C-alpha positions in Angstrom: 25.1 10.0 9.6 26.0 6.4 10.3 28.8 5.7 12.6 31.9 5.7 10.3 32.9 2.1 11.3 29.9 0.9 9.4 30.6 2.9 6.3 34.4 2.3 6.3 35.5 -0.1 3.7 37.7 -0.7 0.6 37.5 1.6 -2.3 36.5 -0.6 -5.2 38.3 -0.4 -8.6 35.6 2.0 -9.9 36.1 4.5 -7.0 33.0 3.5 -5.0 33.5 2.7 -1.3 31.8 -0.5 -0.1 31.4 -1.2 3.7 33.6 -4.0 5.2 30.6 -5.4 7.0 27.1 -6.1 5.7 24.1 -8.3 6.5 23.5 -11.3 4.4 19.9 -12.6 4.1 20.4 -16.0 2.5 17.8 -18.4 3.9 16.0 -15.5 5.7 12.3 -16.0 5.2 10.4 -13.4 3.1 8.0 -11.3 5.1 8.3 -10.5 8.8 11.6 -12.4 9.4 13.6 -10.6 6.7 12.0 -7.2 7.4 12.9 -7.4 11.1 16.4 -8.8 10.3 17.2 -5.9 7.9 15.7 -3.3 10.1 17.6 -4.6 13.2 20.8 -4.4 11.2 20.2 -0.9 9.9 19.3 0.2 13.4 22.5 -1.4 14.7 24.5 0.7 12.2 24.9 -1.6 9.2 24.7 0.1 5.9 25.3 -2.8 3.5 22.6 -5.4 2.8 23.2 -8.4 0.5 20.3 -10.3 -1.1 19.7 -12.3 -4.3 16.8 -13.1 -6.7 16.9 -16.7 -5.6 16.6 -15.9 -1.9 13.0 -14.9 -2.6 13.1 -12.0 -0.1 13.9 -8.9 -2.2 10.4 -7.4 -1.5 10.9 -7.7 2.3 14.4 -6.2 2.0 12.9 -3.3 0.0 10.2 -2.8 2.6 12.7 -2.8 5.5 14.8 -0.2 3.6 11.8 2.1 3.2 10.8 1.7 6.9 14.3 2.0 8.3 14.3 5.8 8.5 17.8 5.9 6.9 18.1 7.7 3.6 18.7 5.6 0.5 22.1 7.3 -0.3 23.5 6.0 3.0 22.8 2.4 2.1 24.7 -0.1 -0.1 22.3 -2.7 -1.6 23.4 -5.8 -3.5 21.4 -8.4 -5.3 22.3 -11.1 -7.8 21.0 -12.6 -11.1 20.1 -16.2 -10.8 21.3 -19.1 -13.0 17.9 -19.6 -14.8 18.0 -15.9 -15.9 21.5 -15.9 -17.3 22.1 -14.6 -20.9 22.0 -11.0 -22.1 18.3 -10.3 -22.6 17.2 -12.5 -19.7 19.6 -10.8 -17.3 18.2 -7.3 -18.3 14.7 -8.6 -17.5 15.8 -10.3 -14.3 17.4 -7.0 -13.1 14.2 -5.1 -13.8 12.2 -7.7 -11.7 14.7 -7.5 -8.8 14.7 -3.7 -8.9 10.9 -3.5 -8.8 10.7 -6.0 -6.0 13.3 -4.0 -4.0 11.5 -0.7 -4.9 14.7 1.0 -5.8 15.7 3.4 -8.6 19.2 1.9 -8.7 21.3 -0.8 -7.1 24.7 -0.3 -5.6 26.1 -3.7 -6.6 24.7 -6.3 -9.0 26.4 -9.7 -9.2 26.4 -12.8 -11.5 25.4 -15.4 -8.9 27.3 -18.4 -10.4 29.5 -18.8 -13.5 27.9 -22.1 -14.7 29.1 -23.4 -18.0 28.9 -20.9 -20.8 26.3 -18.1 -20.3 28.2 -16.0 -17.9 30.0 -13.9 -20.5 26.7 -12.7 -22.0 25.4 -12.1 -18.5 28.5 -10.0 -17.7 27.9 -7.9 -20.8 24.4 -7.2 -19.7 25.7 -6.0 -16.3 28.2 -3.7 -18.1 25.2 -2.3 -20.0 23.2 -1.8 -16.8 26.1 0.1 -15.3 26.5 2.3 -18.4 22.8 3.1 -18.1 23.3 4.3 -14.5 21.0 1.6 -13.1 23.8 0.0 -11.1 26.7 1.8 -9.5 29.0 -1.3 -9.4 29.1 -4.7 -11.0 30.7 -7.9 -9.9 30.5 -11.6 -9.7 30.0 -14.4 -7.2 31.6 -17.9 -7.1 33.9 -17.2 -10.0 37.2 -19.1 -10.2 40.3 -17.6 -11.7 39.6 -18.9 -15.2 36.1 -17.4 -15.2 37.5 -14.0 -14.1 40.3 -14.1 -16.8 37.7 -15.0 -19.5 35.4 -12.0 -18.8 38.2 -9.6 -18.2 40.0 -10.6 -21.4 36.8 -10.5 -23.5 35.3 -7.2 -22.2 38.2 -5.3 -20.5 35.8 -4.7 -17.6 37.1 -6.0 -14.3 34.5 -6.9 -11.6 34.7 -4.8 -8.5 33.9 -7.8 -6.2 34.0 -11.6 -6.3 31.7 -12.9 -3.6 32.8 -16.5 -2.7 32.7 -19.0 0.1 35.6 -18.0 2.3 36.4 -18.8 5.9 39.3 -20.3 8.0 38.7 -23.8 6.6 38.6 -22.5 3.0 40.9 -19.5 2.9 41.0 -19.2 -0.9 44.6 -17.9 -0.9 45.3 -18.3 -4.6 42.0 -16.6 -5.5 42.7 -13.8 -3.0 46.1 -13.3 -4.5 44.8 -13.2 -8.1 42.0 -10.8 -6.9 44.5 -8.4 -5.3 46.7 -8.4 -8.3 43.8 -7.5 -10.5 42.0 -4.9 -8.3 39.1 -7.2 -7.3 37.9 -7.3 -3.7 36.8 -10.7 -2.4 33.7 -10.8 -0.3 33.0 -13.8 1.9 29.7 -15.6 2.0 29.2 -18.1 4.8 32.1 -16.5 6.6 31.1 -18.2 9.8 31.2 -21.7 8.3 27.4 -22.1 8.7 27.8 -22.2 12.4 30.7 -24.7 12.6 32.6 -22.5 15.1 33.9 -25.0 17.6 37.4 -25.1 16.2 39.8 -25.3 19.2 42.4 -23.0 17.8 39.7 -20.3 17.1 38.2 -20.8 20.5 41.7 -20.2 22.1 42.3 -17.1 20.0 38.9 -15.7 20.8 39.5 -16.1 24.6 42.8 -14.3 24.3 41.0 -11.2 22.8 37.9 -11.5 24.9 35.9 -11.9 21.7 33.6 -14.5 20.2 34.9 -17.0 17.6 32.6 -15.3 15.1 34.1 -11.9 15.8 37.6 -13.3 15.5 36.8 -14.8 12.1 35.2 -11.6 10.8 38.1 -9.6 12.0 40.5 -12.0 10.2 38.6 -11.5 7.0 38.7 -7.7 7.2 42.5 -7.7 8.0 43.0 -9.9 4.9 41.1 -7.3 2.9 37.9 -9.4 2.6 34.4 -8.0 2.9 32.0 -9.9 5.1 28.3 -10.4 5.1 27.4 -12.7 8.0 23.7 -13.7 8.1 21.6 -13.7 11.2 18.0 -13.1 12.1 18.7 -12.5 15.8 19.1 -8.9 16.8 21.7 -9.6 19.6 23.8 -11.7 17.1 23.5 -9.0 14.4 24.9 -6.5 17.0 27.5 -8.9 18.2 28.8 -9.6 14.7 29.4 -5.9 14.4 31.8 -5.9 17.4 34.9 -6.3 15.1 36.2 -2.7 14.8 37.6 -2.2 18.3 40.4 -4.8 18.2 43.1 -6.1 15.9 44.5 -9.5 15.5 48.3 -9.8 15.7 50.2 -10.9 12.5 51.0 -14.2 14.4 47.3 -14.9 15.0 46.4 -14.1 11.4 49.0 -16.6 10.3 47.7 -19.2 12.7 44.1 -18.8 11.3 45.5 -18.9 7.7 47.1 -22.2 8.6 43.7 -23.8 9.4 42.8 -24.1 5.7 41.6 -27.5 4.6 40.0 -26.4 1.3 36.7 -27.5 3.0 33.4 -26.2 1.5 30.1 -26.1 3.4 28.4 -24.8 0.2 28.5 -25.9 -3.4 31.7 -26.1 -5.5 31.5 -23.7 -8.5 33.0 -26.4 -10.7 30.0 -28.5 -10.0 27.2 -25.9 -10.3 26.8 -26.3 -14.1 23.8 -25.1 -16.0 
């Protein structure tokens, strides 16, 4: 059985436990690179892997899972429906394509990748259907703002388990985090390490104090705020290093200092501008 630190995580609003730490594979090349990255992570103890149709590497992720030597029921696999495939019927087809590429009977978590303008409600209804059919254990969204969440919840009565958003010390998303907490939604951070922009003096200072890297401090800050993290790396030593976040705790003062770094700065796209 995996070391419990890699399986520990929040219990989602449907009773499923999701690990605090996972491997993200955005911009990880299909083929050898993604296969090695996922196998390294699983060998290092990771049990959660996050991909998406648009990443173009679902087949490699699936191959790595099969070759990892770890049984399927120990793993937590996430993928996402891309913008071009939104809408009820298209989403059901896109899911089938993703599932075949991954070579899996079911997925642990399926997400709507971006809200866009007006198709996300039909897409969400397709996810509800997939969950009822037992093809997905949990369903959630990505890049949703409060108004998008309110819309799907009011219309369907089904609350997403997770909202995966850009979240890091320079974009701490406090209002969204507070709404999520009140409604039983867990936030999951993509680009938690600010796409490598780690040379923030305050963070460097805090990291030195704990004898940790800036990356480890940021990931720890997320977890202590109740946010799931999926840092991406293709380097084995970095994948292992990113996991070194369960043997220390940041003080309340240091959490507050990191919270105070927020500048509402995005390194990725703004959901209000990704319209399709």
